[in-house]
mmCIF entry with sequence, helices, sheets and N, C-alpha, C, O atoms, coordinates in Angstrom:
data_MODEL
# 
_entry.id   MODEL 
# 
_entity.id                         1 
_entity.type                       polymer 
_entity.pdbx_number_of_molecules   1 
# 
_entity_poly.entity_id                      1 
_entity_poly.type                           'polypeptide(L)' 
_entity_poly.nstd_linkage                   no 
_entity_poly.nstd_monomer                   no 
_entity_poly.pdbx_seq_one_letter_code       MRRLFYYLINNIREHLMLYLMLWLLLALADIAYLYFS 
_entity_poly.pdbx_seq_one_letter_code_can   MRRLFYYLINNIREHLMLYLMLWLLLALADIAYLYFS 
_entity_poly.pdbx_strand_id                 A 
# 
loop_
_entity_poly_seq.entity_id 
_entity_poly_seq.num 
_entity_poly_seq.mon_id 
_entity_poly_seq.hetero 
1 1  MET n 
1 2  ARG n 
1 3  ARG n 
1 4  LEU n 
1 5  PHE n 
1 6  TYR n 
1 7  TYR n 
1 8  LEU n 
1 9  ILE n 
1 10 ASN n 
1 11 ASN n 
1 12 ILE n 
1 13 ARG n 
1 14 GLU n 
1 15 HIS n 
1 16 LEU n 
1 17 MET n 
1 18 LEU n 
1 19 TYR n 
1 20 LEU n 
1 21 MET n 
1 22 LEU n 
1 23 TRP n 
1 24 LEU n 
1 25 LEU n 
1 26 LEU n 
1 27 ALA n 
1 28 LEU n 
1 29 ALA n 
1 30 ASP n 
1 31 ILE n 
1 32 ALA n 
1 33 TYR n 
1 34 LEU n 
1 35 TYR n 
1 36 PHE n 
1 37 SER n 
# 
_struct_asym.id          A 
_struct_asym.entity_id   1 
# 
_struct_conf.conf_type_id            HELX_P 
_struct_conf.id                      HELX_P1 
_struct_conf.pdbx_PDB_helix_id       AA1 
_struct_conf.beg_label_comp_id       ARG 
_struct_conf.beg_label_asym_id       A 
_struct_conf.beg_label_seq_id        2 
_struct_conf.pdbx_beg_PDB_ins_code   ? 
_struct_conf.end_label_comp_id       PHE 
_struct_conf.end_label_asym_id       A 
_struct_conf.end_label_seq_id        36 
_struct_conf.pdbx_end_PDB_ins_code   ? 
_struct_conf.beg_auth_comp_id        ARG 
_struct_conf.beg_auth_asym_id        A 
_struct_conf.beg_auth_seq_id         2 
_struct_conf.end_auth_comp_id        PHE 
_struct_conf.end_auth_asym_id        A 
_struct_conf.end_auth_seq_id         36 
_struct_conf.pdbx_PDB_helix_class    1 
_struct_conf.details                 ? 
_struct_conf.pdbx_PDB_helix_length   35 
# 
_struct_conf_type.id          HELX_P 
_struct_conf_type.criteria    ? 
_struct_conf_type.reference   ? 
# 
loop_
_atom_site.group_PDB 
_atom_site.id 
_atom_site.type_symbol 
_atom_site.label_atom_id 
_atom_site.label_alt_id 
_atom_site.label_comp_id 
_atom_site.label_asym_id 
_atom_site.label_entity_id 
_atom_site.label_seq_id 
_atom_site.pdbx_PDB_ins_code 
_atom_site.Cartn_x 
_atom_site.Cartn_y 
_atom_site.Cartn_z 
_atom_site.occupancy 
_atom_site.B_iso_or_equiv 
_atom_site.pdbx_formal_charge 
_atom_site.auth_seq_id 
_atom_site.auth_comp_id 
_atom_site.auth_asym_id 
_atom_site.auth_atom_id 
_atom_site.pdbx_PDB_model_num 
ATOM 1   N N  . MET A 1 1  ? 19.862 23.088 31.625  1.00 0.00 ? 1  MET A N  1 
ATOM 2   C CA . MET A 1 1  ? 20.641 22.578 30.494  1.00 0.00 ? 1  MET A CA 1 
ATOM 3   C C  . MET A 1 1  ? 20.342 21.094 30.266  1.00 0.00 ? 1  MET A C  1 
ATOM 4   O O  . MET A 1 1  ? 20.079 20.666 29.142  1.00 0.00 ? 1  MET A O  1 
ATOM 5   N N  . ARG A 1 2  ? 20.387 20.325 31.346  1.00 0.00 ? 2  ARG A N  1 
ATOM 6   C CA . ARG A 1 2  ? 20.128 18.888 31.225  1.00 0.00 ? 2  ARG A CA 1 
ATOM 7   C C  . ARG A 1 2  ? 18.696 18.629 30.756  1.00 0.00 ? 2  ARG A C  1 
ATOM 8   O O  . ARG A 1 2  ? 18.448 17.703 29.983  1.00 0.00 ? 2  ARG A O  1 
ATOM 9   N N  . ARG A 1 3  ? 17.753 19.457 31.230  1.00 0.00 ? 3  ARG A N  1 
ATOM 10  C CA . ARG A 1 3  ? 16.353 19.294 30.826  1.00 0.00 ? 3  ARG A CA 1 
ATOM 11  C C  . ARG A 1 3  ? 16.207 19.495 29.320  1.00 0.00 ? 3  ARG A C  1 
ATOM 12  O O  . ARG A 1 3  ? 15.473 18.761 28.659  1.00 0.00 ? 3  ARG A O  1 
ATOM 13  N N  . LEU A 1 4  ? 16.904 20.486 28.786  1.00 0.00 ? 4  LEU A N  1 
ATOM 14  C CA . LEU A 1 4  ? 16.867 20.749 27.342  1.00 0.00 ? 4  LEU A CA 1 
ATOM 15  C C  . LEU A 1 4  ? 17.442 19.557 26.581  1.00 0.00 ? 4  LEU A C  1 
ATOM 16  O O  . LEU A 1 4  ? 16.926 19.161 25.536  1.00 0.00 ? 4  LEU A O  1 
ATOM 17  N N  . PHE A 1 5  ? 18.519 18.994 27.123  1.00 0.00 ? 5  PHE A N  1 
ATOM 18  C CA . PHE A 1 5  ? 19.166 17.837 26.501  1.00 0.00 ? 5  PHE A CA 1 
ATOM 19  C C  . PHE A 1 5  ? 18.201 16.654 26.428  1.00 0.00 ? 5  PHE A C  1 
ATOM 20  O O  . PHE A 1 5  ? 18.076 16.008 25.388  1.00 0.00 ? 5  PHE A O  1 
ATOM 21  N N  . TYR A 1 6  ? 17.513 16.374 27.554  1.00 0.00 ? 6  TYR A N  1 
ATOM 22  C CA . TYR A 1 6  ? 16.543 15.279 27.558  1.00 0.00 ? 6  TYR A CA 1 
ATOM 23  C C  . TYR A 1 6  ? 15.393 15.553 26.604  1.00 0.00 ? 6  TYR A C  1 
ATOM 24  O O  . TYR A 1 6  ? 14.905 14.645 25.931  1.00 0.00 ? 6  TYR A O  1 
ATOM 25  N N  . TYR A 1 7  ? 14.958 16.816 26.548  1.00 0.00 ? 7  TYR A N  1 
ATOM 26  C CA . TYR A 1 7  ? 13.871 17.200 25.649  1.00 0.00 ? 7  TYR A CA 1 
ATOM 27  C C  . TYR A 1 7  ? 14.258 16.924 24.200  1.00 0.00 ? 7  TYR A C  1 
ATOM 28  O O  . TYR A 1 7  ? 13.468 16.369 23.436  1.00 0.00 ? 7  TYR A O  1 
ATOM 29  N N  . LEU A 1 8  ? 15.476 17.311 23.823  1.00 0.00 ? 8  LEU A N  1 
ATOM 30  C CA . LEU A 1 8  ? 15.954 17.076 22.454  1.00 0.00 ? 8  LEU A CA 1 
ATOM 31  C C  . LEU A 1 8  ? 16.047 15.584 22.154  1.00 0.00 ? 8  LEU A C  1 
ATOM 32  O O  . LEU A 1 8  ? 15.662 15.143 21.071  1.00 0.00 ? 8  LEU A O  1 
ATOM 33  N N  . ILE A 1 9  ? 16.554 14.806 23.105  1.00 0.00 ? 9  ILE A N  1 
ATOM 34  C CA . ILE A 1 9  ? 16.689 13.357 22.892  1.00 0.00 ? 9  ILE A CA 1 
ATOM 35  C C  . ILE A 1 9  ? 15.313 12.720 22.710  1.00 0.00 ? 9  ILE A C  1 
ATOM 36  O O  . ILE A 1 9  ? 15.135 11.867 21.840  1.00 0.00 ? 9  ILE A O  1 
ATOM 37  N N  . ASN A 1 10 ? 14.334 13.131 23.531  1.00 0.00 ? 10 ASN A N  1 
ATOM 38  C CA . ASN A 1 10 ? 12.987 12.580 23.384  1.00 0.00 ? 10 ASN A CA 1 
ATOM 39  C C  . ASN A 1 10 ? 12.390 12.948 22.037  1.00 0.00 ? 10 ASN A C  1 
ATOM 40  O O  . ASN A 1 10 ? 11.769 12.105 21.389  1.00 0.00 ? 10 ASN A O  1 
ATOM 41  N N  . ASN A 1 11 ? 12.564 14.191 21.604  1.00 0.00 ? 11 ASN A N  1 
ATOM 42  C CA . ASN A 1 11 ? 12.054 14.620 20.300  1.00 0.00 ? 11 ASN A CA 1 
ATOM 43  C C  . ASN A 1 11 ? 12.675 13.810 19.171  1.00 0.00 ? 11 ASN A C  1 
ATOM 44  O O  . ASN A 1 11 ? 11.976 13.341 18.274  1.00 0.00 ? 11 ASN A O  1 
ATOM 45  N N  . ILE A 1 12 ? 13.996 13.650 19.224  1.00 0.00 ? 12 ILE A N  1 
ATOM 46  C CA . ILE A 1 12 ? 14.695 12.900 18.178  1.00 0.00 ? 12 ILE A CA 1 
ATOM 47  C C  . ILE A 1 12 ? 14.208 11.458 18.156  1.00 0.00 ? 12 ILE A C  1 
ATOM 48  O O  . ILE A 1 12 ? 14.002 10.890 17.083  1.00 0.00 ? 12 ILE A O  1 
ATOM 49  N N  . ARG A 1 13 ? 14.024 10.861 19.330  1.00 0.00 ? 13 ARG A N  1 
ATOM 50  C CA . ARG A 1 13 ? 13.573 9.473  19.403  1.00 0.00 ? 13 ARG A CA 1 
ATOM 51  C C  . ARG A 1 13 ? 12.183 9.328  18.783  1.00 0.00 ? 13 ARG A C  1 
ATOM 52  O O  . ARG A 1 13 ? 11.941 8.396  18.016  1.00 0.00 ? 13 ARG A O  1 
ATOM 53  N N  . GLU A 1 14 ? 11.269 10.249 19.113  1.00 0.00 ? 14 GLU A N  1 
ATOM 54  C CA . GLU A 1 14 ? 9.919  10.182 18.554  1.00 0.00 ? 14 GLU A CA 1 
ATOM 55  C C  . GLU A 1 14 ? 9.950  10.339 17.045  1.00 0.00 ? 14 GLU A C  1 
ATOM 56  O O  . GLU A 1 14 ? 9.274  9.599  16.331  1.00 0.00 ? 14 GLU A O  1 
ATOM 57  N N  . HIS A 1 15 ? 10.733 11.304 16.547  1.00 0.00 ? 15 HIS A N  1 
ATOM 58  C CA . HIS A 1 15 ? 10.786 11.523 15.107  1.00 0.00 ? 15 HIS A CA 1 
ATOM 59  C C  . HIS A 1 15 ? 11.469 10.364 14.399  1.00 0.00 ? 15 HIS A C  1 
ATOM 60  O O  . HIS A 1 15 ? 11.111 10.023 13.272  1.00 0.00 ? 15 HIS A O  1 
ATOM 61  N N  . LEU A 1 16 ? 12.459 9.752  15.062  1.00 0.00 ? 16 LEU A N  1 
ATOM 62  C CA . LEU A 1 16 ? 13.126 8.589  14.495  1.00 0.00 ? 16 LEU A CA 1 
ATOM 63  C C  . LEU A 1 16 ? 12.118 7.460  14.291  1.00 0.00 ? 16 LEU A C  1 
ATOM 64  O O  . LEU A 1 16 ? 12.130 6.798  13.254  1.00 0.00 ? 16 LEU A O  1 
ATOM 65  N N  . MET A 1 17 ? 11.241 7.237  15.282  1.00 0.00 ? 17 MET A N  1 
ATOM 66  C CA . MET A 1 17 ? 10.205 6.210  15.152  1.00 0.00 ? 17 MET A CA 1 
ATOM 67  C C  . MET A 1 17 ? 9.294  6.522  13.975  1.00 0.00 ? 17 MET A C  1 
ATOM 68  O O  . MET A 1 17 ? 8.964  5.636  13.186  1.00 0.00 ? 17 MET A O  1 
ATOM 69  N N  . LEU A 1 18 ? 8.880  7.806  13.854  1.00 0.00 ? 18 LEU A N  1 
ATOM 70  C CA . LEU A 1 18 ? 8.013  8.195  12.737  1.00 0.00 ? 18 LEU A CA 1 
ATOM 71  C C  . LEU A 1 18 ? 8.702  7.945  11.403  1.00 0.00 ? 18 LEU A C  1 
ATOM 72  O O  . LEU A 1 18 ? 8.098  7.404  10.477  1.00 0.00 ? 18 LEU A O  1 
ATOM 73  N N  . TYR A 1 19 ? 9.969  8.341  11.307  1.00 0.00 ? 19 TYR A N  1 
ATOM 74  C CA . TYR A 1 19 ? 10.699 8.156  10.049  1.00 0.00 ? 19 TYR A CA 1 
ATOM 75  C C  . TYR A 1 19 ? 10.861 6.679  9.724   1.00 0.00 ? 19 TYR A C  1 
ATOM 76  O O  . TYR A 1 19 ? 10.749 6.286  8.563   1.00 0.00 ? 19 TYR A O  1 
ATOM 77  N N  . LEU A 1 20 ? 11.126 5.846  10.750  1.00 0.00 ? 20 LEU A N  1 
ATOM 78  C CA . LEU A 1 20 ? 11.250 4.409  10.520  1.00 0.00 ? 20 LEU A CA 1 
ATOM 79  C C  . LEU A 1 20 ? 9.938  3.825  10.005  1.00 0.00 ? 20 LEU A C  1 
ATOM 80  O O  . LEU A 1 20 ? 9.934  3.016  9.077   1.00 0.00 ? 20 LEU A O  1 
ATOM 81  N N  . MET A 1 21 ? 8.814  4.241  10.617  1.00 0.00 ? 21 MET A N  1 
ATOM 82  C CA . MET A 1 21 ? 7.514  3.735  10.179  1.00 0.00 ? 21 MET A CA 1 
ATOM 83  C C  . MET A 1 21 ? 7.216  4.162  8.747   1.00 0.00 ? 21 MET A C  1 
ATOM 84  O O  . MET A 1 21 ? 6.729  3.360  7.951   1.00 0.00 ? 21 MET A O  1 
ATOM 85  N N  . LEU A 1 22 ? 7.505  5.418  8.413   1.00 0.00 ? 22 LEU A N  1 
ATOM 86  C CA . LEU A 1 22 ? 7.284  5.895  7.043   1.00 0.00 ? 22 LEU A CA 1 
ATOM 87  C C  . LEU A 1 22 ? 8.163  5.135  6.064   1.00 0.00 ? 22 LEU A C  1 
ATOM 88  O O  . LEU A 1 22 ? 7.710  4.764  4.981   1.00 0.00 ? 22 LEU A O  1 
ATOM 89  N N  . TRP A 1 23 ? 9.418  4.898  6.434   1.00 0.00 ? 23 TRP A N  1 
ATOM 90  C CA . TRP A 1 23 ? 10.341 4.180  5.559   1.00 0.00 ? 23 TRP A CA 1 
ATOM 91  C C  . TRP A 1 23 ? 9.875  2.750  5.332   1.00 0.00 ? 23 TRP A C  1 
ATOM 92  O O  . TRP A 1 23 ? 9.968  2.231  4.220   1.00 0.00 ? 23 TRP A O  1 
ATOM 93  N N  . LEU A 1 24 ? 9.368  2.107  6.399   1.00 0.00 ? 24 LEU A N  1 
ATOM 94  C CA . LEU A 1 24 ? 8.853  0.745  6.255   1.00 0.00 ? 24 LEU A CA 1 
ATOM 95  C C  . LEU A 1 24 ? 7.643  0.715  5.336   1.00 0.00 ? 24 LEU A C  1 
ATOM 96  O O  . LEU A 1 24 ? 7.513  -0.191 4.512   1.00 0.00 ? 24 LEU A O  1 
ATOM 97  N N  . LEU A 1 25 ? 6.745  1.707  5.470   1.00 0.00 ? 25 LEU A N  1 
ATOM 98  C CA . LEU A 1 25 ? 5.576  1.778  4.590   1.00 0.00 ? 25 LEU A CA 1 
ATOM 99  C C  . LEU A 1 25 ? 6.005  1.939  3.142   1.00 0.00 ? 25 LEU A C  1 
ATOM 100 O O  . LEU A 1 25 ? 5.468  1.272  2.257   1.00 0.00 ? 25 LEU A O  1 
ATOM 101 N N  . LEU A 1 26 ? 6.966  2.816  2.891   1.00 0.00 ? 26 LEU A N  1 
ATOM 102 C CA . LEU A 1 26 ? 7.455  3.018  1.524   1.00 0.00 ? 26 LEU A CA 1 
ATOM 103 C C  . LEU A 1 26 ? 8.097  1.744  0.984   1.00 0.00 ? 26 LEU A C  1 
ATOM 104 O O  . LEU A 1 26 ? 7.881  1.385  -0.174  1.00 0.00 ? 26 LEU A O  1 
ATOM 105 N N  . ALA A 1 27 ? 8.878  1.064  1.806   1.00 0.00 ? 27 ALA A N  1 
ATOM 106 C CA . ALA A 1 27 ? 9.530  -0.173 1.369   1.00 0.00 ? 27 ALA A CA 1 
ATOM 107 C C  . ALA A 1 27 ? 8.489  -1.238 1.044   1.00 0.00 ? 27 ALA A C  1 
ATOM 108 O O  . ALA A 1 27 ? 8.615  -1.943 0.042   1.00 0.00 ? 27 ALA A O  1 
ATOM 109 N N  . LEU A 1 28 ? 7.462  -1.359 1.883   1.00 0.00 ? 28 LEU A N  1 
ATOM 110 C CA . LEU A 1 28 ? 6.403  -2.336 1.626   1.00 0.00 ? 28 LEU A CA 1 
ATOM 111 C C  . LEU A 1 28 ? 5.653  -2.007 0.345   1.00 0.00 ? 28 LEU A C  1 
ATOM 112 O O  . LEU A 1 28 ? 5.349  -2.901 -0.444  1.00 0.00 ? 28 LEU A O  1 
ATOM 113 N N  . ALA A 1 29 ? 5.353  -0.724 0.132   1.00 0.00 ? 29 ALA A N  1 
ATOM 114 C CA . ALA A 1 29 ? 4.657  -0.310 -1.091  1.00 0.00 ? 29 ALA A CA 1 
ATOM 115 C C  . ALA A 1 29 ? 5.514  -0.630 -2.311  1.00 0.00 ? 29 ALA A C  1 
ATOM 116 O O  . ALA A 1 29 ? 4.998  -1.085 -3.332  1.00 0.00 ? 29 ALA A O  1 
ATOM 117 N N  . ASP A 1 30 ? 6.808  -0.396 -2.211  1.00 0.00 ? 30 ASP A N  1 
ATOM 118 C CA . ASP A 1 30 ? 7.723  -0.673 -3.316  1.00 0.00 ? 30 ASP A CA 1 
ATOM 119 C C  . ASP A 1 30 ? 7.761  -2.168 -3.626  1.00 0.00 ? 30 ASP A C  1 
ATOM 120 O O  . ASP A 1 30 ? 7.704  -2.567 -4.789  1.00 0.00 ? 30 ASP A O  1 
ATOM 121 N N  . ILE A 1 31 ? 7.859  -2.991 -2.585  1.00 0.00 ? 31 ILE A N  1 
ATOM 122 C CA . ILE A 1 31 ? 7.888  -4.448 -2.768  1.00 0.00 ? 31 ILE A CA 1 
ATOM 123 C C  . ILE A 1 31 ? 6.574  -4.935 -3.373  1.00 0.00 ? 31 ILE A C  1 
ATOM 124 O O  . ILE A 1 31 ? 6.578  -5.764 -4.283  1.00 0.00 ? 31 ILE A O  1 
ATOM 125 N N  . ALA A 1 32 ? 5.452  -4.423 -2.872  1.00 0.00 ? 32 ALA A N  1 
ATOM 126 C CA . ALA A 1 32 ? 4.150  -4.822 -3.408  1.00 0.00 ? 32 ALA A CA 1 
ATOM 127 C C  . ALA A 1 32 ? 4.033  -4.420 -4.873  1.00 0.00 ? 32 ALA A C  1 
ATOM 128 O O  . ALA A 1 32 ? 3.502  -5.178 -5.685  1.00 0.00 ? 32 ALA A O  1 
ATOM 129 N N  . TYR A 1 33 ? 4.525  -3.238 -5.212  1.00 0.00 ? 33 TYR A N  1 
ATOM 130 C CA . TYR A 1 33 ? 4.466  -2.760 -6.602  1.00 0.00 ? 33 TYR A CA 1 
ATOM 131 C C  . TYR A 1 33 ? 5.283  -3.672 -7.519  1.00 0.00 ? 33 TYR A C  1 
ATOM 132 O O  . TYR A 1 33 ? 4.829  -4.047 -8.600  1.00 0.00 ? 33 TYR A O  1 
ATOM 133 N N  . LEU A 1 34 ? 6.491  -4.024 -7.075  1.00 0.00 ? 34 LEU A N  1 
ATOM 134 C CA . LEU A 1 34 ? 7.332  -4.913 -7.880  1.00 0.00 ? 34 LEU A CA 1 
ATOM 135 C C  . LEU A 1 34 ? 6.704  -6.303 -7.985  1.00 0.00 ? 34 LEU A C  1 
ATOM 136 O O  . LEU A 1 34 ? 6.782  -6.949 -9.029  1.00 0.00 ? 34 LEU A O  1 
ATOM 137 N N  . TYR A 1 35 ? 6.083  -6.755 -6.899  1.00 0.00 ? 35 TYR A N  1 
ATOM 138 C CA . TYR A 1 35 ? 5.509  -8.100 -6.864  1.00 0.00 ? 35 TYR A CA 1 
ATOM 139 C C  . TYR A 1 35 ? 4.296  -8.219 -7.780  1.00 0.00 ? 35 TYR A C  1 
ATOM 140 O O  . TYR A 1 35 ? 4.133  -9.219 -8.478  1.00 0.00 ? 35 TYR A O  1 
ATOM 141 N N  . PHE A 1 36 ? 3.437  -7.186 -7.773  1.00 0.00 ? 36 PHE A N  1 
ATOM 142 C CA . PHE A 1 36 ? 2.181  -7.262 -8.529  1.00 0.00 ? 36 PHE A CA 1 
ATOM 143 C C  . PHE A 1 36 ? 2.298  -6.777 -9.966  1.00 0.00 ? 36 PHE A C  1 
ATOM 144 O O  . PHE A 1 36 ? 1.396  -7.020 -10.768 1.00 0.00 ? 36 PHE A O  1 
ATOM 145 N N  . SER A 1 37 ? 3.385  -6.098 -10.311 1.00 0.00 ? 37 SER A N  1 
ATOM 146 C CA . SER A 1 37 ? 3.489  -5.577 -11.677 1.00 0.00 ? 37 SER A CA 1 
ATOM 147 C C  . SER A 1 37 ? 3.926  -6.677 -12.651 1.00 0.00 ? 37 SER A C  1 
ATOM 148 O O  . SER A 1 37 ? 4.067  -6.423 -13.847 1.00 0.00 ? 37 SER A O  1 
# 
């Protein structure tokens, strides 16, 4: 049971990092678009 719990936490942490990186890329693209338009 505990192993499954740790597995889920690790998965969520990895996906959270991916989502944060994607969100930062989108935010940067949006700022660049507003800046250069």
